[in-house]
Residue, then its C-alpha position, 0 to 999 in steps of 0.5 A: m111828386n111832391r113831399g113835404h109840409t106846407s104851414f110852416r113859414p119860414t123866413v128863408s127859402v132855399v131854392l136847390p135845382v137839381f139834375n141828374g145830380e145823384l152824386s153830388v145834390g146830398r150835399a148840398v141839402q146836408s149844407v142847408l140843413r145843417q145851418t146856423m140859422s133854422d128858420l128855414e125851408l129848403v126845395v129841392i126842384d128836381d128836373g126830370s132827372a134820369d138818375r137815383t137823384s129822388r132816392v138821395v133826397s127822400r133819405y132826408s126825413e126832414r119836415r123843413l125840406k120840401f121837394v118836387k120832381l118835374a116831369n121833364n127836364s126843362g132846365t135851371s130857369a124853369a126848375r129856379n122859377a117852380g122853386i119861386s112859385l114855392a117859396r113862403g120866405e121873406y127871403i129866397a136864396f138859391l144854391d146849385s146842386d153841386d154846390e154847398w154852403l158854409p154853416d153861417k151863410l144864411e145867417q150872416q147873408i141875412e144880417t148883411m142884408r137886413t142892415s142895408s138899405a131899403t132900396t137893396g133888393i139883392s145880396t151876394t157873399g164870397f166864395r170858393i171855387h174847387r177846380i175839380v181836375s186840377g185840385r185847385y182851390e181860389d177865394i173870390i171876394p167881390d169888392p162891395h163898393a164896386d159899381w155892379q151895373r156896370q161890372q155885368l156888362t162885361m162878366c157876371a162875376l158874382g156867382p149867383g147861382s149858389t150865393l144869391m138871396v133875393k127880397r121875395g117882392v123882387f120878383q114881382q119887380v125884376g120878373m123871373f129866370d129865362v127860360a129861354l136861356r140854358r146859360f147865361e141866366d143868371w147873368d141875364w137876371m143879375i142886370r135886369c136886376l141891378a138896373l132897378r135895385n141896389i146889390v149889397i155883397c156880404p165880404c165873407v168866402l161862404a161858398v164853395l162851388h165846385v167846377d167839373r163841368r163841360p158847357s154844351v157849345r151850341i147850348v151856349q152859342r144859342s144862348a148867347e144869341r138871345f143874351l146879346e139881343k135882350h141886352m145889347l141895346g140896354s147896355e148902350a143906352t146905358f153906359g154907351s157903346g163902350a159898354a155894348r162892345r166889353l158886353r159883345a166882347s166877353v159873350e165871345l170870350e165865353i163862347a171861346r172858352a165853351m170850345i177850348a173846354n170841348g177840344k174845338y181849338a180852331s174855333a176858339l181862336l176865331c172867336i176871341a179875335r172877334a172879341g179883340r175887335y170888340s174891345p181889345e182891353r178885354v181879350s188882354l186882360l183875360l186871354s192869358e188868363l182864359m188859356k192857362r185854366t183851360w189848358s191846366g184843366d181848369i174851368a172856371w170862369a174869367l173873372p174881372g179886375k173888380l175882384r180880390r182873389k187869394h189863391i189857395r194851394g195845397r188846402g182842401i175844404p175845411e172840415s166845417f163843410 
């Protein structure tokens, strides 16, 4: 199914992949269509949903919206790649179907991109994590001056699923998202991109990430194997053996996190022990946070130190959302 006009040439194309997202996709779509920057198109890729996602999206009669339903569920990478191939904008931005944007997200980010250096290929923004189970909120603002190529060997901490904006030509240079990765696909692409292009951070909270998913341990483990095969040697060649060990420790901790979220505590402890052998400092930095968030019902990613954190208690999502 393909619905939408073909003559419109926008500045920004927004790619929104969705799978069985009937409860949240409407909120995501509205947050795009309500942007203060109107020169955009929204490409919604339904990754073979079996629920009423199509019906929800069909309620929006909007020339800027294009809706495509894939025949089979192929994963987020394949859905994003399909959206990229259909996008016509000078810039391509991404939004996950369970997240949302502040109204001026695109306007601020485009201005940041246009005033950055010619070598800049991508941008991300600050974001708010909403942990649905515990009802807590936390603002994450990445450090604009950090060495993010090196930081990506510690953790994918930029929230790229819903904050990333890319100049169209970057995909020709870096390649598309890896369809073999059902997890870590953002992390993988960011590592490949930052080896070639610079990033500019828009240091404002412009997106809300609603976190309420339990990742499949089996999918995380399979993706971890491929991810490490792709990046261990490169990280060591670029930054030395210590970086490769930190990367391996970080992946082990992500597997542990998935296991804890699914109640596999003994197996999680084995992963944490392995991570400690690779990089004791990574475990000391993340273990207490990981355990605290998991046991309290928070399942957001544990994040590295190059971030400013501001805890928000007793505060809901602003009315502007």
